[in-house]
C-alpha positions in Angstrom: 12.0 -6.4 12.5 13.5 -6.0 16.0 11.8 -2.6 16.3 8.5 -4.2 15.5 9.0 -6.9 18.2 9.9 -4.2 20.8 6.8 -2.3 19.8 4.6 -5.3 20.2 6.1 -6.2 23.6 5.6 -2.6 24.8 2.0 -2.6 23.6 1.3 -5.9 25.4 2.6 -4.5 28.6 0.5 -1.4 28.4 -2.7 -3.2 27.5 -3.0 -1.9 23.9 -2.0 -5.1 22.2 -5.2 -5.6 20.2 -5.2 -2.0 18.9 -1.5 -2.2 17.9 -2.0 -5.6 16.3 -5.0 -4.6 14.2 -3.3 -1.4 13.1 -0.3 -3.4 12.0 -2.5 -5.8 10.1 -4.4 -3.0 8.5 -1.2 -1.3 7.3 0.1 -4.6 6.0 -3.1 -5.2 4.1 -3.0 -1.7 2.6 0.6 -2.3 1.4 -0.4 -5.7 0.0 -3.3 -4.3 -1.9 -1.2 -1.5 -3.3 1.4 -4.0 -4.5 -1.2 -6.1 -6.2 -2.9 -3.1 -7.8 0.2 -1.5 -9.1 1.4 -4.8 -10.5 -1.8 -5.3 -12.3 -1.6 -1.8 -13.7 1.9 -2.5 -15.0 0.8 -5.8 -16.6 -2.2 -4.2 -18.3 -0.2 -1.2 -19.4 2.3 -3.6 -21.1 -0.4 -5.4 -22.9 -2.1 -2.2 -24.0 1.2 -0.8 -25.3 1.8 -4.0 -27.2 -1.6 -3.8 -28.9 -1.4 -0.1 -29.7 2.1 1.2 -29.8 1.0 4.5 -31.3 -0.8 5.3 -28.0 2.1 4.4 -25.8 2.6 7.9 -24.3 -1.1 8.2 -23.3 -1.2 4.7 -21.9 1.9 5.2 -19.9 0.7 8.6 -18.5 -2.6 7.1 -17.4 -0.8 4.1 -15.7 1.6 6.4 -13.8 -1.3 8.6 -12.6 -3.2 5.5 -11.4 -0.1 4.3 -9.6 0.3 7.7 -7.9 -3.4 7.6 -6.8 -2.9 4.1 -5.3 0.2 5.2 -3.5 -1.6 8.2 -2.1 -4.4 6.0 -0.8 -1.9 3.7 0.8 0.0 6.5 2.5 -3.3 7.8 3.9 -4.1 4.3 5.2 -0.7 3.9 6.8 -1.1 7.3 8.5 -4.6 6.3 9.8 -3.2 3.0 11.0 -0.4 4.9 12.8 -2.9 7.1 14.5 -5.0 4.1 15.6 -1.9 2.5 17.0 -0.9 5.5 19.1 
């Protein structure tokens, strides 16, 4: 948290405050969206496994793959936000 405050103070002194602020907001929204998406995947996976226990392995594999794809997209978004900030 202190590092973030130091980063914001430095950005304001160099005149890049808006770019840094928007990059931080974009990164935060990406992480928030991923958390909501992965949480929804987990909930739906649990319901599907309760309805069809015989397909548990297939359902779990699909849910893990979807979670990995979401995490990859978030990592990409955070890298882009980092480049926009710098």
